N, CA, C and O of each residue as an XYZ file, in Angstrom:
492
protein
N       5.959     27.378      3.038
C       6.971     26.403      2.899
C       6.404     25.248      3.382
O       5.755     25.198      4.427
N       6.734     23.884      2.314
C       6.433     22.465      2.805
C       7.587     22.013      3.741
O       8.771     21.985      3.406
N       7.038     21.625      5.094
C       7.369     21.023      6.002
C       7.803     19.587      6.198
O       8.756     19.166      6.854
N       6.938     18.951      5.519
C       7.050     17.396      5.679
C       5.518     17.016      5.670
O       4.638     17.876      5.651
N       5.246     15.519      5.688
C       4.148     14.854      5.975
C       4.108     14.177      7.343
O       5.005     13.343      7.468
N       3.478     14.283      8.177
C       3.047     13.629      9.737
C       2.288     12.836      9.437
O       1.590     12.789      8.424
N       2.383     11.808     10.694
C       1.117     11.110     10.700
C       0.703     11.080     12.217
O       1.473     11.397     13.124
N      -0.637     10.652     12.400
C      -1.632     11.027     13.572
C      -0.437     11.223     14.891
O      -0.683     12.237     15.545
N       0.431     10.672     15.242
C       1.353     10.942     16.295
C       2.439     11.939     16.202
O       3.191     12.308     17.103
N       2.393     12.385     14.744
C       3.369     13.745     14.412
C       4.495     13.143     13.978
O       5.326     13.963     13.587
N       4.884     11.843     13.888
C       6.183     11.318     13.221
C       6.241     11.752     11.864
O       5.204     12.123     11.314
N       7.315     11.750     11.268
C       7.640     12.228     10.136
C       7.416     10.978      9.222
O       7.749      9.865      9.628
N       6.889     11.145      8.069
C       6.544     10.348      7.474
C       7.304     10.793      5.668
O       7.032     11.845      5.090
N       8.296      9.644      5.058
C       8.887     10.027      4.028
C       7.344     10.208      2.896
O       6.405      9.427      3.057
N       7.282     11.377      1.744
C       6.583     11.212      0.778
C       6.448      9.705     -0.255
O       5.520      9.137     -0.831
N       7.686      9.508     -0.124
C       7.642      8.051     -1.305
C       6.996      6.525     -0.354
O       6.938      5.415     -0.882
N       6.602      6.784      0.974
C       6.228      5.691      1.503
C       4.568      6.182      1.420
O       3.835      5.742      2.306
N       4.144      6.825      0.673
C       2.760      7.190      0.402
C       2.752      7.009     -1.240
O       2.777      8.002     -1.967
N       2.714      5.671     -1.766
C       2.870      5.408     -3.404
C       1.772      5.702     -4.095
O       0.640      5.343     -3.773
N       2.036      6.308     -4.985
C       0.892      6.689     -5.949
C      -0.319      6.016     -5.930
O      -0.301      4.818     -6.212
N      -1.672      6.713     -5.573
C      -2.883      6.052     -5.821
C      -3.211      5.390     -4.341
O      -4.201      4.683     -4.156
N      -2.287      5.699     -3.352
C      -2.784      4.898     -1.933
C      -3.421      6.047     -1.145
O      -3.762      5.809      0.014
N      -3.625      7.320     -1.677
C      -4.030      7.921     -0.847
C      -4.958      8.713     -1.292
O      -4.892      8.819     -2.517
N      -5.959      9.431     -0.722
C      -7.169     10.344     -1.191
C      -6.732     11.720     -0.505
O      -6.592     11.800      0.715
N      -6.527     12.789     -1.363
C      -6.014     13.877     -0.725
C      -7.649     14.778     -0.628
O      -8.498     14.873     -1.515
N      -7.666     15.193      0.395
C      -8.645     16.197      1.267
C      -8.157     17.655      1.383
O      -7.066     17.926      1.883
N      -8.890     18.456      0.968
C      -8.855     19.873      1.084
C      -9.979     20.762      1.502
O     -10.758     21.091      0.608
N     -10.177     21.169      2.609
C     -11.173     22.233      2.828
C     -10.647     23.560      3.173
O     -10.889     24.089      4.257
N      -9.943     24.087      2.279
C      -9.179     25.323      2.403
C      -9.642     26.333      1.342
O     -10.220     25.758      0.420
N      -9.559     27.728      1.185
C      -9.728     28.719      0.526
C      -9.404     28.688     -0.864
O     -10.099     29.118     -1.784
N      -7.598     27.802     -0.976
C      -7.379     27.904     -2.160
C      -6.869     26.436     -2.282
O      -5.675     26.138     -2.302
N      -8.114     25.368     -2.380
C      -7.197     24.219     -2.706
C      -6.292     23.785     -3.699
O      -5.789     22.681     -3.492
N      -6.070     24.184     -4.385
C      -5.128     24.203     -5.470
C      -3.641     24.204     -5.256
O      -2.759     23.594     -5.860
N      -3.557     25.394     -3.818
C      -2.173     25.335     -3.489
C      -1.902     24.325     -2.679
O      -0.738     24.157     -2.317
N      -2.915     23.479     -2.252
C      -2.647     22.431     -1.434
C      -2.243     21.358     -2.136
O      -1.381     20.550     -1.789
N      -3.028     21.357     -3.371
C      -2.736     20.278     -4.466
C      -1.310     20.424     -5.163
O      -0.756     19.402     -5.566
N      -0.689     21.690     -5.317
C       0.786     22.101     -5.915
C       1.422     21.707     -4.868
O       2.551     21.453     -5.288
N       1.384     21.425     -3.363
C       2.071     21.381     -2.359
C       2.453     19.806     -2.425
O       3.532     19.308     -2.102
N       1.275     19.132     -2.933
C       1.523     17.941     -2.720
C       2.282     17.346     -4.156
O       3.108     16.438     -4.065
N       1.991     17.826     -5.214
C       2.604     17.851     -6.324
C       4.209     17.916     -6.169
O       4.962     17.005     -6.514
N       4.615     19.147     -5.592
C       6.255     19.418     -5.209
C       6.641     18.126     -4.453
O       7.694     17.547     -4.720
N       5.766     17.665     -3.487
C       6.309     16.637     -2.876
C       6.285     15.272     -3.062
O       6.662     14.410     -2.270
N       5.750     15.114     -4.320
C       5.854     13.739     -5.017
C       4.530     13.037     -4.709
O       4.430     11.964     -5.303
N       3.687     13.298     -4.084
C       2.836     12.555     -3.529
C       1.386     12.900     -4.709
O       0.853     13.985     -4.942
N       1.021     11.359     -5.348
C       0.236     11.379     -6.311
C      -1.029     10.608     -5.772
O      -1.223      9.395     -5.847
N      -1.934     11.664     -5.154
C      -3.604     10.801     -4.846
C      -4.160     10.009     -5.865
O      -3.604     10.008     -6.963
N      -5.281      9.260     -5.655
C      -5.828      8.199     -6.444
C      -7.079      9.404     -6.615
O      -7.847      9.264     -7.567
N      -7.250     10.458     -5.778
C      -8.474     11.391     -5.994
C      -8.289     12.425     -5.402
O      -7.659     12.306     -4.352
N      -8.690     13.677     -5.755
C      -8.496     14.971     -4.866
C      -9.959     15.591     -4.477
O     -10.566     16.092     -5.424
N     -10.537     15.617     -3.325
C     -11.175     16.110     -2.823
C     -11.229     17.751     -2.222
O     -10.660     18.116     -1.193
N     -11.919     18.486     -2.980
C     -11.698     19.728     -2.616
C     -13.227     20.468     -2.170
O     -14.127     20.824     -2.931
N     -13.168     20.559     -0.633
C     -14.249     21.254      0.094
C     -14.510     22.886      0.391
O     -13.496     23.542      0.149
N     -15.255     23.408      0.699
C     -15.446     24.604      1.162
C     -14.595     24.955      2.519
O     -14.373     24.149      3.423
N     -14.205     26.186      2.483
C     -12.898     26.397      3.573
C     -13.698     26.073      4.769
O     -14.924     26.161      4.705
N     -13.225     25.777      5.641
C     -13.587     25.368      7.001
C     -14.719     24.538      7.003
O     -15.670     24.587      7.784
N     -14.553     23.838      6.145
C     -15.396     22.420      5.885
C     -15.604     21.816      7.617
O     -14.730     21.608      8.458
N     -16.960     21.666      7.706
C     -17.058     21.063      9.208
C     -16.911     19.438      9.274
O     -16.795     18.682     10.238
N     -16.959     19.204      7.894
C     -17.066     17.268      7.759
C     -17.839     16.737      8.619
O     -17.458     16.039      9.559
N     -19.239     17.095      8.301
C     -20.279     15.982      8.707
C     -20.501     14.596      8.313
O     -19.560     14.014      7.773
N     -21.523     14.021      8.486
C     -21.618     12.703      8.113
C     -21.812     12.616      6.315
O     -21.094     11.821      5.709
N     -22.446     13.160      5.826
C     -22.143     13.347      4.313
C     -20.770     13.937      3.840
O     -20.278     13.280      2.922
N     -20.298     14.630      4.100
C     -19.242     14.904      3.810
C     -17.975     13.440      4.150
O     -17.198     12.967      3.321
N     -18.103     13.115      5.267
C     -17.151     11.899      5.798
C     -17.919     10.660      5.047
O     -17.370      9.559      5.077
N     -19.015     10.791      4.459
C     -19.119      9.458      3.682
C     -18.682      9.488      2.157
O     -18.475      8.494      1.461
N     -18.566     11.012      1.712
C     -18.332     11.016      0.110
C     -16.640     10.548      0.521
O     -16.154      9.649     -0.166
N     -15.871     11.101      1.512
C     -14.306     10.712      1.365
C     -14.063      9.396      1.592
O     -13.062      8.870      1.107
N     -15.116      8.565      2.502
C     -15.092      7.161      2.382
C     -15.122      6.345      1.433
O     -14.364      5.392      1.254
N     -16.290      6.804      0.579
C     -16.767      6.533     -0.725
C     -15.606      6.468     -1.693
O     -15.441      5.586     -2.536
N     -14.702      7.669     -1.438
C     -13.495      7.952     -2.771
C     -12.365      6.784     -2.060
O     -11.876      5.975     -2.849
N     -12.062      6.720     -0.970
C     -11.449      5.852     -0.391
C     -11.780      4.265     -1.065
O     -10.835      3.789     -1.694
N     -12.836      3.557     -0.995
C     -13.247      2.858     -1.376
C     -13.190      2.485     -2.568
O     -12.736      1.374     -2.838
N     -13.602      3.266     -3.451
C     -13.868      3.134     -5.325
C     -12.477      3.280     -5.646
O     -12.064      2.588     -6.577
N     -11.674      4.043     -5.061
C     -10.070      4.105     -5.299
C      -9.080      2.968     -4.942
O      -7.919      2.842     -5.333
N      -9.724      2.244     -4.192
C      -8.787      1.412     -3.453
C      -7.601      2.250     -2.618
O      -6.787      1.500     -2.080
N      -7.419      3.388     -2.463
C      -6.648      4.095     -1.628
C      -7.101      3.272     -0.207
O      -8.074      2.592      0.119
N      -5.839      3.720      0.456
C      -6.098      2.998      1.849
C      -5.596      4.101      3.265
O      -5.381      3.765      4.430
N      -5.537      5.176      2.778
C      -5.361      6.703      3.544
C      -5.532      7.816      2.776
O      -5.351      8.002      1.572
N      -6.091      8.871      4.078
C      -6.052     10.165      3.162
C      -4.926     10.733      3.730
O      -4.304     10.388      4.735
N      -4.735     11.696      2.920
C      -3.741     13.078      3.053
C      -4.178     14.691      2.956
O      -4.522     15.186      1.882
N      -4.130     15.373      4.076
C      -4.967     16.450      3.941
C      -3.804     17.552      4.728
O      -2.660     17.184      4.995
N      -4.217     18.655      4.970
C      -3.814     19.805      5.910
C      -3.925     19.490      7.193
O      -4.632     18.577      7.620
N      -3.218     20.248      7.873
C      -3.086     20.212      9.064
C      -4.568     20.509     10.259
O      -5.024     19.957     11.260
N      -4.896     21.716      9.403
C      -6.265     22.275      9.819
C      -7.244     20.773     10.112
O      -7.687     20.225     11.121
N      -7.284     20.470      8.530
C      -8.551     19.250      8.219
C      -8.406     18.092      9.174
O      -9.325     17.511      9.752
N      -7.101     17.843      9.252
C      -6.729     16.163      9.908
C      -7.199     16.196     11.131
O      -7.636     15.166     11.644
N      -7.182     17.636     11.932
C      -7.794     18.022     13.176
C      -9.376     17.131     13.167
O      -9.713     16.222     13.926
N     -10.002     17.628     12.265
C     -11.442     17.429     12.130
C     -11.698     15.692     11.530
O     -12.710     15.064     11.839
N     -10.782     15.208     10.800
C     -11.119     13.987     10.138
C     -10.334     13.186     11.126
O     -10.960     12.127     11.177
N      -9.531     13.113     11.768
C      -8.702     11.833     12.800
C      -9.501     11.177     13.105
O      -9.404     10.100     12.515
N     -10.780     11.248     14.129
C     -11.661     10.413     14.818
C     -12.846     10.292     13.842
O     -13.779      9.638     14.307
N     -13.043     10.815     12.480
C     -14.114     10.618     11.671
C     -13.863      9.110     10.671
O     -14.670      8.210     10.440
N     -12.604      9.248     10.274
C     -12.361      8.231      9.046
C     -11.783      6.920      9.864
O     -11.182      6.946     10.938
N     -12.128      5.760      9.067
C     -11.464      4.481      9.701
C     -10.106      4.442      9.027
O      -9.249      3.680      9.476
N      -9.854      5.209      7.982
C      -8.670      5.154      7.114
C      -7.505      6.056      8.183
O      -7.767      7.022      8.900
N      -6.537      5.551      8.041
C      -4.869      6.713      8.598
C      -5.086      7.903      7.872
O      -5.274      8.074      6.668
N      -5.009      8.924      9.088
C      -4.960     10.306      8.113
C      -3.498     10.922      8.618
O      -3.074     11.011      9.770
N      -2.886     11.307      7.397
C      -1.703     11.704      7.081
C      -1.962     13.409      6.855
O      -2.967     13.809      6.269
N      -0.765     14.478      7.480
C      -1.077     15.722      7.572
C      -0.239     16.432      6.742
O       0.881     15.956      6.927
N      -0.181     17.287      5.953
C       0.702     17.845      5.325
C       1.413     19.008      6.166
O       0.637     19.858      6.604
N       2.611     19.155      6.422
C       2.883     20.476      7.525
C       3.251     21.438      6.685
O       3.981     21.258      5.711
N       2.731     22.562      7.047
C       3.537     23.755      5.952
C       3.761     24.979      6.998
O       3.083     25.191      8.003
N       4.602     25.554      6.644
C       4.883     27.267      7.472
C       4.764     28.320      6.767
O       5.170     28.213      5.609
N       4.284     29.434      7.119
C       3.461     30.276      6.284
C       4.503     31.358      6.802
O       4.785     31.507      7.991
N       5.193     32.307      5.445
C       6.018     33.258      5.939
C       5.242     34.594      5.496
O       4.263     34.675      4.754
N       5.946     35.624      6.155
C       5.464     36.868      5.293
C       6.447     37.223      4.716
O       7.570     37.230      5.220
N       6.111     37.645      3.328
C       6.983     38.386      2.453
C       6.787     39.849      2.354
O       7.695     40.542      1.896
N       5.567     40.422      2.785
C       5.465     41.584      2.290
C       5.800     42.526      3.798
O       5.141     42.537      4.838
N       6.933     43.197      3.491
C       7.311     43.665      4.704
C       6.461     44.645      5.713
O       6.689     44.780      6.915
N       5.298     45.382      4.862
C       4.516     46.201      5.553
C       3.325     45.495      6.188
O       2.420     46.198      6.638
N       3.251     44.285      6.260
C       2.034     43.242      6.438
C       2.044     43.307      8.149
O       1.017     43.596      8.763
N       3.034     43.072      8.676
C       3.068     43.311     10.308
C       2.536     44.202     10.601
O       1.326     44.210     10.828
N       3.404     45.360     10.691
C       3.151     46.856     11.019
C       1.746     47.319     10.798
O       1.178     48.100     11.562
N       0.974     46.581      9.253
C      -0.533     47.020      9.341
C      -1.187     46.321      9.998
O      -2.334     46.743     10.144
N      -0.886     45.074     10.653
C      -1.693     44.306     11.022
C      -1.701     44.716     12.779
O      -2.709     44.747     13.484
N      -0.491     44.966     13.154
C      -0.437     45.484     14.496
C      -1.370     46.992     14.673
O      -2.040     47.269     15.668
N      -1.226     47.800     13.521
C      -1.944     48.989     13.529
C      -3.374     48.725     13.906
O      -3.903     49.247     14.888
N      -4.051     47.796     12.991
C      -5.645     47.490     12.708
C      -5.899     46.806     14.142
O      -7.068     46.948     14.498
N      -5.097     46.101     15.050
C      -5.345     45.495     16.036
C      -5.335     46.295     16.978
O      -6.114     46.081     17.906
N      -4.360     47.578     17.029
C      -4.162     48.765     18.108
C      -5.685     49.558     18.169
O      -6.259     49.979     19.174
N      -6.021     49.597     17.097
C      -7.475     50.439     16.927
C      -8.795     49.975     17.907
O      -9.237     48.827     17.851
N      -9.343     50.970     18.772
C     -10.295     50.752     19.464
C     -11.467     50.376     18.434
O     -11.587     50.703     17.253
N     -12.310     49.571     19.261
C     -13.307     49.252     18.079
C     -14.128     50.414     17.886
O     -13.928     51.353     18.657
N     -15.255     50.563     16.765
C     -15.847     51.445     16.541
C     -17.150     51.661     17.055
O     -17.768     52.684     16.760
């Protein structure tokens, strides 16, 4: 569930304050399409959307690609997941905004199954 957009200090940012084309969206998650759908639902229209592999370490080459996308598109900020923002905050010159979401378990048997697996002794 979408909780909002936050700046580096954790302050809430209205999606309307990120006008179309002023951000580059970055996602290093397993399902970047879901992040894109969240942005769409929030009304955030990035100048460019960059999808990277899940758990991307954001080394110099990847950070360079993001910086080039910012420069080429004229965008002035990055919007990304909370997980990726932790890795990008100190690597990029542009401000990094994070999309806050909350996961909810909808399958009733999920939690008991996870607890069962965790309680087993390693083999």
